[in-house]
C-alpha positions as CSV (number, residue, x, y, z in Angstrom):
1,M,63.6,-50.6,10.0
2,R,61.8,-47.9,11.9
3,V,58.4,-49.6,11.4
4,D,59.9,-52.9,12.7
5,M,61.2,-51.2,15.9
6,R,57.8,-49.5,16.5
7,A,56.0,-52.9,16.1
8,K,58.4,-54.5,18.6
9,A,58.0,-51.6,21.1
10,E,54.1,-51.8,20.8
11,A,54.2,-55.6,21.3
12,S,56.5,-55.2,24.3
13,V,54.2,-52.6,26.0
14,R,51.1,-54.7,25.2
15,A,52.8,-57.7,26.9
16,C,53.8,-55.7,29.9
17,V,50.2,-54.3,30.3
18,R,48.7,-57.7,30.0
19,A,51.0,-59.2,32.6
20,G,49.9,-56.6,35.2
21,P,46.8,-58.3,36.5
22,K,49.0,-61.4,37.4
23,T,51.3,-59.3,39.6
24,Y,48.5,-57.3,41.3
25,E,48.4,-57.7,45.0
26,R,45.4,-56.2,46.8
27,H,47.1,-55.3,50.1
28,R,50.0,-53.6,48.3
29,D,48.4,-51.9,45.2
30,L,44.8,-51.1,46.2
31,P,45.5,-48.4,48.9
32,R,47.6,-46.5,46.3
33,L,44.9,-46.6,43.7
34,V,41.9,-46.1,46.0
35,P,43.0,-44.3,49.1
36,A,39.6,-44.7,50.8
37,F,40.5,-48.4,51.3
38,A,43.9,-47.7,52.8
39,F,42.7,-47.2,56.4
40,Q,40.1,-50.0,56.6
41,A,41.2,-52.7,59.0
42,D,39.0,-55.4,57.6
43,A,38.9,-56.2,53.9
44,P,36.1,-54.4,52.0
45,P,33.7,-56.5,49.9
46,R,34.9,-57.3,46.4
47,S,31.8,-55.6,44.9
48,A,32.8,-52.3,46.6
49,I,36.3,-52.6,45.3
50,V,35.2,-53.3,41.8
51,S,32.7,-50.4,41.8
52,Q,35.3,-48.0,43.2
53,L,37.9,-49.1,40.7
54,T,35.3,-48.7,37.9
55,R,34.5,-45.2,39.0
56,K,38.2,-44.2,39.3
57,L,38.9,-45.7,35.8
58,R,36.1,-43.7,34.2
59,A,37.3,-40.5,35.8
60,E,40.8,-41.2,34.6
61,R,39.5,-41.9,31.0
62,R,37.6,-38.6,31.1
63,R,40.7,-36.7,32.1
64,G,42.7,-38.4,29.3
65,R,40.1,-37.6,26.6
66,A,39.9,-34.0,27.8
67,G,43.6,-33.6,27.7
68,H,43.6,-32.6,31.3
69,W,47.0,-31.8,32.9
70,S,46.4,-34.3,35.7
71,Y,45.9,-37.3,33.5
72,D,48.4,-40.1,34.2
73,L,48.8,-42.9,31.7
74,N,50.5,-45.1,34.3
75,R,47.7,-44.6,36.8
76,H,45.2,-45.4,34.0
77,I,47.0,-48.7,33.2
78,A,47.3,-49.6,36.9
79,L,43.6,-49.0,37.5
80,W,42.7,-51.1,34.5
81,Q,45.0,-53.9,35.7
82,A,43.6,-53.8,39.2
83,L,40.1,-53.9,37.9
84,L,40.8,-57.0,35.7
85,A,42.5,-58.7,38.6
86,E,39.6,-58.0,41.0
87,R,37.1,-59.2,38.5
88,R,39.0,-62.5,38.0
89,R,39.0,-63.2,41.7
């Protein structure tokens, strides 16, 4: 019984994480993830966005592996989803 619930919970989380890139909106989500782009009037080039998201994701992974107090799993997932969405554009 307990194993079945765990499998269902993992499947549910996996489905939610995979659905994230479909709901990503650059103008809404990007300024929260990469504050440097919040105040730019014109849209930055996609290559700059992808490189910035990649750097932020690497830094978040490093914090997670190190067990740092500032690591945030939700931010890690959001960065990953945003990076996937930007790469698909």
